[in-house]
Wavefront OBJ file of the C-alpha trace (Angstrom):
o trace
v 92.855 73.213 117.671
v 92.855 75.602 113.422
v 90.520 74.397 111.971
v 88.477 74.498 115.266
v 89.374 78.207 114.740
v 88.512 78.325 111.011
v 85.207 76.694 111.093
v 84.315 79.068 114.411
v 85.682 81.959 111.304
v 83.092 81.193 108.618
v 80.178 80.460 111.233
v 81.230 83.664 112.249
v 81.359 85.546 108.345
v 77.363 83.844 108.221
v 76.769 86.114 111.200
v 78.066 89.172 109.236
v 81.296 89.293 110.485
v 84.474 88.816 107.946
v 86.815 87.214 108.973
v 89.386 88.155 106.418
v 89.433 91.428 105.978
v 90.899 91.961 102.084
v 92.280 95.176 99.795
v 91.151 93.847 96.917
v 90.669 90.270 94.627
v 91.557 90.958 91.213
v 91.076 87.412 90.062
v 88.833 84.531 90.772
v 86.829 81.654 88.893
v 84.750 79.260 90.905
v 82.596 76.699 89.553
v 79.304 76.616 91.762
v 75.837 75.819 91.678
v 74.054 78.947 92.983
v 76.467 82.156 92.498
v 74.587 84.531 93.493
v 74.599 83.023 97.106
v 78.160 82.102 96.943
v 79.628 86.058 95.881
v 77.241 86.723 98.672
v 79.017 84.159 100.934
v 82.499 85.177 99.697
v 82.037 88.851 99.952
v 81.121 87.863 103.928
v 83.866 85.891 104.303
v 86.250 88.706 102.852
v 85.034 91.701 104.013
v 85.011 92.774 99.646
v 82.301 94.470 98.049
v 80.969 92.106 94.971
v 82.371 94.888 91.856
v 82.024 93.166 88.384
v 82.479 90.167 87.072
v 84.852 90.799 83.438
v 81.444 89.846 81.333
v 81.797 92.713 79.055
v 86.036 92.168 79.242
v 87.355 91.060 75.568
v 90.147 89.222 74.748
v 91.523 92.803 75.039
v 91.872 92.628 79.516
v 93.328 89.014 78.955
v 96.044 90.654 76.888
v 97.128 92.498 79.154
v 97.226 90.069 82.352
v 99.180 87.797 79.579
v 101.284 90.688 78.886
v 102.270 91.284 82.912
v 102.854 87.933 83.479
v 105.265 87.137 80.582
v 107.187 90.324 81.783
v 106.897 89.327 85.533
v 108.596 85.558 84.051
v 110.541 87.157 81.679
v 109.501 84.522 78.943
v 110.410 85.960 75.199
v 107.881 86.532 72.648
v 109.073 83.265 70.785
v 106.122 80.909 71.196
v 105.608 77.343 70.181
v 102.116 75.080 69.561
v 100.498 73.775 72.967
v 97.752 71.553 72.209
v 94.956 71.982 72.174
v 95.494 74.681 69.422
v 94.838 77.799 69.412
v 97.030 77.698 71.957
v 100.468 78.799 72.729
v 102.974 78.152 75.314
v 106.144 80.863 75.125
v 109.202 79.872 75.301
v 112.285 80.686 77.417
v 110.714 82.015 80.870
v 112.091 81.359 84.320
v 112.894 77.822 85.522
v 109.113 76.822 87.011
v 106.886 79.494 85.535
v 106.098 78.293 82.709
v 103.103 80.624 80.563
v 100.426 79.001 78.037
v 98.314 81.360 76.164
v 94.662 80.728 74.379
v 92.478 83.012 72.547
v 89.482 81.002 71.961
v 87.424 82.729 69.341
v 84.096 84.558 70.748
v 85.205 83.172 74.124
v 85.112 86.241 76.965
v 84.487 85.750 80.077
v 81.387 83.630 80.282
v 81.305 79.721 79.926
v 84.272 77.879 79.213
v 84.542 75.673 75.368
v 85.358 72.308 75.839
v 89.019 74.021 73.860
v 89.102 76.079 77.100
v 88.688 72.742 79.648
v 91.233 70.790 78.524
v 94.239 73.556 77.426
v 93.444 74.080 81.352
v 93.406 70.988 83.356
v 96.428 70.413 80.803
v 98.628 73.338 82.003
v 97.484 72.859 85.548
v 98.316 68.722 85.647
v 101.466 70.056 84.377
v 102.798 71.900 87.248
l 1 2 3 4 5 6 7 8 9 10 11 12 13 14 15 16 17 18 19 20 21 22 23 24 25 26 27 28 29 30 31 32 33 34 35 36 37 38 39 40 41 42 43 44 45 46 47 48 49 50 51 52 53 54 55 56 57 58 59 60 61 62 63 64 65 66 67 68 69 70 71 72 73 74 75 76 77 78 79 80 81 82 83 84 85 86 87 88 89 90 91 92 93 94 95 96 97 98 99 100 101 102 103 104 105 106 107 108 109 110 111 112 113 114 115 116 117 118 119 120 121 122 123 124 125 126 127
């Protein structure tokens, strides 16, 4: 019955009713064929308004997030090389809470380079 309820909720979203009422979503990354249609769908589904997509974010915004998670995961400031270069893995993080940072020159929130894709896949596969 839960699957039917979920399908009914999604159908309701298509009619303008938000089955989930979210206060805030801070960071989502999806690969989709039609970005505008997907943004519209998820805004209706979650009952949120699209504000901005981080198109103008520099590395400073990512560094703020990195620094937050380094503290939350009790990581040390020392690092070890992480393939592919220039990625690094932070040492001493809490068990099961690894932190990997990849600052790839010229890469913002836009299309990922092969380096970014490789590093992300390696990290997620290791979890």
